[in-house]
N, C-alpha and C positions, 0 to 999 in steps of 0.2 A: 338701624342705629349707627350713628355716625362714628366712624374711628377717628380719634384725635391724637395730637401730640402737642407738646409744648418745646418751643425753640427758644433757647435762652433761659435758664433757670437761677438768674442771679437775684438781687433783692425783690424786684418786682415779679419776675418770671416764676419764683418760686410760689408766689401767691396765686399765679395763673395754674400752676401745677396743683396746687392744693384743692382749687376749685373744681378743676378738671376731674381731679380723682373722686372728689365729693359726688359729682354728677355722675360719674362712672359707677360709683357704688350704690347710686339710686337708679341705675339701669336707665339713664336718659341718654348717655353717650358711651363709648368704650375707649377709655384712654389707653393707647397703645404704647407710646414712648415719650421720654424727653430728651432734648438734645442740647448740648453745651460744648463748647471749644475746651472747656476745663473738664478733662476726664474725671478727676476726683469728685468735682461738683454734680456732673451728670450721673455718676454711678451713686453718689449719695442720696440724691432726690429719687432716682429710680428705685432704690433699695427701699426707701420710705414708703413707697406706695406699690412695691411689687411689680416693676415694670421693666422693660428692657431699655437701655440708654445708648445713645450714640454720639460721636463728636461731629459727624458729617450729616447736615440736613438734607443732603440730596438722596441719602439711603432711604428716606421716607416716602420716596415716591412709589405709589402702589401699595403702600401700607396703611396710609391714613387718607381720610377725606377731608379734613379740616384741621387748622393749626392755629395756635396763639404764637405770636412772633414778639418776644421780648429782648431782643438783641440791641446793642447800641445803634444809633440812628444811621451812622455811617454804612451799616450792613443792611438796611431796611430793603433797599431798592433790589440789590441783587437777590437776596433770598425770597422776598415776597414776589418778585417777577418770576422766579424760577419755580415756586409753588402754583402761583395763579395761572400760569401759562399751560400747566398740565392738569388744570381743573381742581386744583386743591384749594377749598376756601380758607381765607385768612383774615384773622384779627390782628392788625399791627398796632403796636403801641405808638402812642403820640410822641412826637410829631410825625406825620406819615412819612416823611423824608428830610433831607438836608435842603434840596432844591425843587423849585416847581418843575423843571424838567424831569427829575426823578419821580415826582408824584404823579406826572402825566404818564410816565412809563408804567408805574405800578397800576394806574386806573386802566390803560391800554391793555395790560397784561390780563386783568381781571375780565375785561370784555372778550378779549381773544380766547381765553380758557373756559368761559361761560361760569366762572367762579364768583362767589360773593366776597367782597372786600368790604370789611368793616374797620374803623380807626378808632383807636382806644382813647377817646375822650370821656373818661369815666364820670366826670361831674354831671354829664347829661342824665345819668342814672342816680345822682344824688336823691334820696327820698324827700328832702326838703324842697329840692327844686321840682320835682315831679308834683309834689303837693302844690306848688305854686303856680305852675304853668298854666293852669286854666284860667287865672285871675289876671294874666298879664294882657293888658288891651293896647296900650300906646305909650311904651317907656320913652322918656324925654331925657333924663339924666341918670347915669350911673356913677356910682362911687365905689370902687373895688379895691380891696387889700388882700394880697396873698403873700404871706411871709412864712418862711421856714427856717429852722436853724441849719447852720452849715453842716454838710456831710460830704463824704469823698465819692458821692454817687453823681451820676448825669454830668460829669465836669466836662464832657466832650462837647456840649452844647451850652449857649448862654441861657440866662435866666428867662429870656423871653421865650425860648422854645422849650425850655424845661417847665417853667410854672406859668407865666402869664398866658401862655397859648390856650390853657384852659379857660380862661375868662374871655379870650378872644372868640373862642368857639361858642361860648354861652351867651355873650352879648350880640353876636351876629344871629344866633337861633332866636333870640327873644326879640331883637329888632326887626328881624325878617331876613331870611336867607338870600332873598333877591335884591336887598337894599345894599347899595354901594357905600363904601367908606370914601368920602370925598376929601378929608383932610386929616393929616396925622402929623402930631407933633410928639417928640420923645426925647428923652435924656436917660442916659445910662452910664454906670462906672464899673470898673474892675475894682474888686476890694482885696479878696483873698486869692483870687486867681488871675489868669491872664485873659479871662473872658468877662462879659457883663455880668456881674452878680446882683446888681440892683438896678431897677428901672421904673421909669414912669412914662405913661403914654396917654396923651389926650386925642381921642378920636372922633371925628364929626361925620355923621351918616347924612345921607340925601334927604332923609325925613325931618332933619334937624336934631335928631337924637345925638346926645353926646356922652362919650364914656371916658371916665379919668380912672386909669387902672395902675396900682403900683404893685410890684413884684420884687420880692428880695428873698435871697438864699442864705443870708448872713444875719438874720434875725436872732434875738434873744428868746422869743416866744413863737409859737405856732398861730397864725392867724389866717383865717379862710372866710372871709366876710364880704357880702355885697348888699348895697343899699341902692335902691333906684326909686324914681319918682316917676309918676304917670298922673294925667289929670285926676285930682281928687284922692289920690292914694299915695302912701309912702310905704315902701316894701323893704323888708329887711330878712336877710338870710344868713345864717352861720352855718356853714357846711361842716364845721368840725362838731358842732353839737345837735346838728339836724334839725335847727330851729328855724321857722319861716312865720312871718307876721305881716299883717296888713293894718296900717293905721289910716284913718280918715275922719272927717268931721261927724260928730255925733249931735244931731239938733236935740235941744233941751227945752223945757218950759220952765225949769227952775231958775234960769239965769239968762240975762240978755246975751251973755256970750256963750258960744257953742263950745262943747267939749270935744274931746278926742276919744274915739272908739279904737281899740286895738283888738284884731281878731287873730289869735295864735292858731295857725292851721295844723290839722291832725296830720301827723308824719308816721308813715309806716317804717317800722325797724326793719330795713333791708340792707345788706352790703352792695354798695355801688358796683364793685368789681364783679361780684357773682351776678347781679342782674345784668350787667354788660355782656358777659360771657353767655348767659342763658338766652339773651336776645340775639347774639351772634350765632349761637347753635340753631336757634329756631329760623333765622333767616338762611342758614346754610341748608337746613333741611327742607324747607319750603320754596327756596329760590326767590324769597321775597326781598323788597329793598331793606337794607339794614338801616337802624335808627341813625347811626352815624356813618354816612357813605365815604366813599373815597374822595368824592367831591366836596364833601363837607370838610374833610381833613386838609384837602388843598386849599380850600378857601381860608381856613384858620392859619396855614402855613403862609400863604400870600401875605395876609395882613401882618404876620408876625415878621416877615422879612422886610416889609415896608418900615416897620418900626426900627428894626435893627440898622437898616440904612439911615434912618433919621439920627439914631443914637451915634452912629460912626461919624456921621457928619458933625455933630455936636462935640464929640471927643476931639475931633480935629481942630474945631474952633477954640476949645479951652486948653488945647495942648496936652491932651491926655491919651491921644491916640497911641503913643509909644508903648503904652501899657498894655495895649490889647493885642492878642495873637492875630497875625495875619492870616485871613482865611479867605 
């Protein structure tokens, strides 16, 4: 039975702790400790689940076999590398890191330590997307909107790395992981912070597939929708309601005009984050390739950074670059 820990128990990390504790109660793992720089926060979560707590992740060496890492992105590389190099399996929240160089260091550390590295792109485990995946044949055009209401979380990164990166990972997964993005055009602006809060990107792949993705963290409502088209099919997903449907022509003898047939897919009621953590535990226990590998996380990060570069060039063009924090 794997011994686990959760490092970083803020807004998202506390959800990791909840699921680790549930799996521990089911005797699927043994949750040993939670870690956070905030002593009071670490103690509060530890007390909730009857655990020990620490403010120093390095004290976990020798005590745990696997860990969820849900700290700010700027700390991913240091902590993930430190754990992986000594053979501790790591589920690191998205984005994998701030830079490609850091991502490469994390991937290399996993190889060096013989440890499993999984990246937390939880939408891969969304039940609507899982139900739809077998029906995806040759996607040609994507229209995606991911909008959230403003919160004081994740303001250390732009909306592209905070929200849009989910859809960058999904699109690359559906188009084909070996398919290259040959063209990227993007625009984005700071609104409530000094980082990009709203962005739109148009991406073209070598297959001819095109994705138009909009992400905003300053909306008045929460939207998580993807529509895409492939020959003879129109496909719609609402991540928030777990709805997935496929529409296509329905031949009819009643009229000279064809009708439209819409099939609503059967979707299992599962929590994506729990499914993600369970898949990580299985990969760690068996040494198998995780569903979202370090290379997958690096690929999504690479495309996100290309989009941010395009955005920064556009802000210079329109004279809005002075509003952005220099990074």
